[in-house]
N, C-alpha and C positions, 0 to 999 in steps of 0.2 A: 502495501501501500504505501502511495506517496503522499507527501506533506508539503504543505506550506508552512513559512514561518511561524513561529511561536505567536500567539495574539491575546491567549489570556492569561495575566499573573493572578497567584493567591499569594496570600502572605499567610495565609492556614496551613502550617505543615503536617497536617493530618491529610489534607488536599493535595492532587497532584500540585506542583509548582507551574506547570503549565499546560495549556490545550491547543491543538492545531487543526486544521484545517483537514478531515479525511476524504480520500480519493473519491466519494459517494458524491460531496459535492463538489469538489475540485473538477471533475469527469464532466458536470452538468454545465458549466460556463462559468463566468467570473462574477455574472449576476448572484448564483445560487452560492460561490465562494465569500462573497462581497456580503451577503445576505445572513451568512452562518457567521461571518465576524460581527456582523452588525447586531445581531440576534443576542451574542453573549457582550458584548464589549457597552453596548447600550441601551439593550432592552433590559437587562437583568442588573440590577444594583446591588444588591445582597451578594458577597463574595462566598459564602457559604452555599446560596441557591444555585449562583453560576457554576461553583466545583461539581457540586452535584449533578446537574445539568447537563453539564459538559462530559460527564463522566458516562451519565445516560446516551448520549448522543454518540459519541466515541465507540459504545459497545454495540449500538444499533448498526453502525458504519461498518465495523468491523465483521458482522454476522451478513450484512448484503454482499460485502467483500467477498465473502467466503462462499455465497451462493451464485455469485455473478449478478446480483442484482443492479440495475442503475437507477436513479433518482427517479425518472420517470416511468420506469416499470413495477412501482411500489404501489400497490393495492390492498386495498382493507384485509384482503384473505394472506398476504405477505405479512403484514405486521401483526395479524392475529396468531400466524403462525410463529414468529417470533415472541411474542408476550407468551406461547405454550411452552417455549423451550425454556424463555427465563423464569419461567414458573417453578421449573424444576430443579433449581438452584439458588433461588432466590425467596426469601418470604414474602408474603403478600403485599404488607406496606410496600416496600421496596419496588415489585413488580408494577404497582399503582405509582409509584414517583417518576420510574421510569416513563410509564404511557404519559403521564401528564407531562415531563418531558418532552416527550417527543410530538405530544397533541399543539404546544406552545411553538415550540421550534418550526412545524408544518403548519401551523398558521401563520407564522411570519413568512413565511417562505409563499404561500399563497397571496396573501397582501404585497408582497415585493412584486409577483407576477412572475415566479420564477416556476410553481406549480398552478395545474386548473383549480385543484381540490386538494381538500387535507385527507388521505390515505388511511392516517390515525384517528380521524372524528369519530367514525362509527364503530370503530373497537372498542370492546367492552373488557374493565382489567377484572380480577378477583375480587369478590366480594369480602369486604374487612370491616365489619363495624366495631369501633370501640367505645363500649362505655364505661369503662374504670380503668386506670392507667395501669403502668405497671412498675411506676417508678415506687423505689421502695421506701419507706417512711419509717421515720422513726417516732417514740411516743416523747412528751414532754421531758420527761424522766430520762431517757436514753438522750436526748440533745443538749438537758442541762448536766448528764454525767461528760459528754464532750466536751462540754465549754469548758466546764470546771478541770478537766484534764488537762489542757493546756498549759502546758509553762508558760507564764505571761513574765516571766524575769528575762526573756530575750524578746529583739525586735520581731524576730520570726514568729514568737507567741504571740504578741502584742497584734501583729498582722493577722495572722489567720483566726484569731478569735475575732476581731472585728470583722474580718471579711464573712465569715460563718454568720456573725450577728446580722451584719447587712440583707444576707440571703434570706436568714430563716423571719427574721423581722419584716421584711419589706415585699416577698414573695418573689423577690428579683432572680432573672433569670443570669446563670456566671457570665455569660458576654456581656450582659449588662453593667455587673458589678466590676467587673476588671476593666468595662470601658471608663469608668468615672473618673475625671479629674478632680482634684483639690477640691475647685470650685463650684463642682457637684454634689458637696456637703455643705448647704449653706441656711444661713438663719433670715426666716421672716416673721417680721413680729415677736412673738416670744418664744416660737416653736423653730426647732431645725428641721430640716427637708434634706431629703436623698433626691438628684435629679439623675433619672434611669434614661438611657438611650438605648431605646429598644429595634425591635426588626422594622425593616423599611423607613429607618429615619424617624421613627416617631418618638417623640421625648414625654416622658412618663415622670411625675411628681409624687414622690409618698412622703407624709411625715416620719419624722424618724421615732421609733420606739425609744422608750427612755435607756433600754440597756442597749440596745446598740448605739444610742449619742454616748452613753458612758465609753463603750467600747473602743468606739471611732476616736473620741478625745484624746482617750490615755494612748493609743498609737501614735497619733498624731504629735500629740506634745512629745512623748517621748523621740520619737523621729526628726521633730521641728522641721516639718514641711508643710505647717498651717499657711504661710505666705507664699507657697510656689503656687497660685493657683491653678496655671494653666498645665500644670505637671499631672502624670499619675499619680491616683490615690493610692492605691495598691500596686508596688514595686516588690521586681524580684528582688534576691540577693546574692551575693557574689560568694568566691570561695571561702571569704574569711568571715561570711554568715552577716556582710553589711549591707545595707539597703542600699541600692543603685539606681538608678535613673528609667531603667526600662521597666515596662508596664509588664505587671505580671499576665502570664499567658494564662489561657482558662486550663491547658494541658496539665501545667505547673499546678493549678487548684486541684485538678482532680487528684493527681500522686499526691497531694498535703491531703485531701480529705481522706484516700484510703489510708495512709499513715496513721493520720490522727484516727483515725476510726478502731483500725488497729492497734492501737495503743491502748484505747479505751475499750477494748474488750467489746465494740460494736460491730454488728453485720457487714460482712468485705462487699457486699452487694452495694454498700452507701457510698453515694454518687453525690456531684454539685444538684442534680436535680431533686436531690431527696430533701432538701432545705426548702424548696418550692412549696413540694406538695407537704412536708412537715409541719410548713405554717399556716397552709391551710386548713389543713385536718385537724390542727389545734385551735384554730380560729373559730372554724365552725363548730367545734365540739363545746365554745365555751359561749356559744350563744351567737354566734357572728352569721349573718346573712349573704346567701349566694349570691346576691346581687353585688353587697359591697366588697366581698371577697373576688370579684370578678373585677372592679373597679380597682383594687389594690393591686391585683395581678395585672393588671392592663391586659384584660385578654379580651378580644372581640366577642365571642360569645359567651354564654353561661354553662355552657357544654362543656366548653374546653376546660372550663373551672371544677368542673363536677367532675372531671377525670383525676383530679389531684384528693378528691376528697375521700377520705377512708373511714368515715364518722359510721358509717353501716358494718365495718367487718368483724370489731368486735359483738355484734347483736347478733350478726350471721353465727357466730360460733357459737354463742350462748344457746341461741336456739338449737343448733346441731348436737348439743351436750345433752339435749331434754332426750334424745334416743337412747333411753336407759336397757341394755339388753343383757 
């Protein structure tokens, strides 16, 4: 397969560092290749979505190349055959994501007059309905154990406690938290707030819980970064365990959480998203409403927020234990 020069870069080291124009689109002419480039560089702004969709496009192009299919030869039948093969090695959510990527890409080709119709449009993906998420959740007591177990006599300990505190008390995604600058922790009136930069360029502001506020104040005071408004709030450490100017990466946060959970004797499944789910579940258990939980979490739909709610889990177990044999 022949490729044109690199067109897409990604700073996320979990994703491919580049994507190229595959022969499937090159062979269809310069307009098709240009439209392919434009789709990823101008149409998709989120770098994680761009990386995921580019992988899906590359995989499909490789499949077409293996079967000798040209762009103009693609039909719903051929795309359906690809989806069937894909389902043999990927999960249903992954297949649906691949299909969504191809549907959007080919829509872009149609509007650019590269193709007359979208061959992916009529192809249905596998059924996959999620009512309850699989994100592991900690109890309030387990979360307290984790926070109290962190050694706060070190810069790393102060930083880690503050970071986890922000995630659990604001229901924030790890990407939004590590993306915060010092100025994104700000005072308005008598209250302190978190400014979170969410997906799609959305800005979301949440009042700071008094515990999270205390953790952050202690961390920032010890590190003397309060006046560095434009600099990263949560930073990596160098080999001598000193704070650097480099923004902490979400993969570093995941490794830290795994290590902290292990030290506190908590489940190995504990991850960054655990604290979003834990915060929402604890909030609802204490009388909070789903509507306000949705607002705090910055979700578009209450159905998304409900996936993080595990308040019914214990009730279900109690009912099962009534089966006395």
